[in-house]
C-alpha positions in Angstrom: 6.8 -8.8 -8.9 3.3 -9.5 -9.3 0.6 -6.7 -8.9 -2.7 -8.1 -8.2 -3.7 -5.6 -10.8 -2.7 -5.9 -14.1 -2.6 -1.8 -15.4 0.0 -2.1 -12.1 2.2 -4.2 -13.3 4.0 -1.6 -15.2 5.4 -1.0 -11.7 8.4 -2.7 -11.2 11.8 -2.8 -9.2 14.4 -1.5 -11.1 17.1 -2.9 -8.9 15.9 -6.6 -9.0 15.2 -6.9 -5.3 11.9 -8.4 -5.4 12.0 -11.7 -7.3 9.4 -12.0 -10.4 7.0 -14.0 -9.1 6.7 -12.3 -5.5 3.4 -11.0 -5.1 2.7 -7.6 -4.0 0.3 -5.6 -3.3 0.0 -1.5 -3.6 -2.3 1.0 -1.8 -2.7 4.5 -3.5 -3.1 7.9 -1.4 -6.5 8.1 -2.7 -7.6 4.8 -1.9 -9.7 5.7 1.3 -9.3 2.6 2.9 -5.5 2.9 3.1 -4.8 4.7 6.1 -6.6 2.5 8.1 -5.0 -0.8 6.4 -1.4 0.7 7.6 -2.3 1.3 11.0 -4.0 -2.4 11.3 -0.6 -3.9 9.3 1.5 -1.7 12.0 -0.2 -2.9 15.0 -0.3 -6.3 13.4 3.8 -6.1 12.6 3.5 -5.0 17.1 1.8 -7.8 17.9 3.7 -10.7 16.4 7.3 -9.4 17.9 8.3 -6.8 14.3 9.8 -3.8 14.2 8.6 -1.1 16.3 10.8 1.4 14.2 8.8 -0.2 11.2 5.7 0.0 12.8 6.3 3.5 13.5 6.9 4.2 10.0 4.3 3.1 8.6 2.2 5.3 10.9 3.6 8.2 9.7 3.0 7.3 6.7 -0.3 6.1 7.1 -0.9 10.2 8.3 0.7 11.0 5.6 -2.2 9.5 3.7 -4.5 11.1 5.9 -3.4 14.4 5.0 -3.1 14.0 1.5 -6.7 12.6 1.5 -7.7 16.1 3.3 -6.3 18.2 0.5 -7.4 16.0 -2.6 -9.8 13.4 -4.2 -9.9 10.3 -2.0 -12.6 7.4 -3.2 -13.0 3.5 -2.9 -10.7 1.7 -5.2 -12.0 0.9 -8.3 -10.8 -0.9 -11.0 -10.1 0.1 -14.9 -12.2 -1.5 -17.6 -10.3 -4.3 -18.9 -10.9 -7.8 -19.4 -10.6 -10.2 -16.0 
């Protein structure tokens, strides 16, 4: 599993269900953009005929992110200092 950010490559799939070369993208609760992105993703999922159950699950997760942000520091995403 390959992350967009090198510092996230330590986050891996211990069960090995995600192929080593499959790109993945992690959104954190502190990312002020994440809840809206999840809601947009769920809407697109439904528009393309995807699972309503999955869309509902993602909408609930976006709400959890919003609630977390209200209690903690939320910010725009950033990159650590490292060579690109």
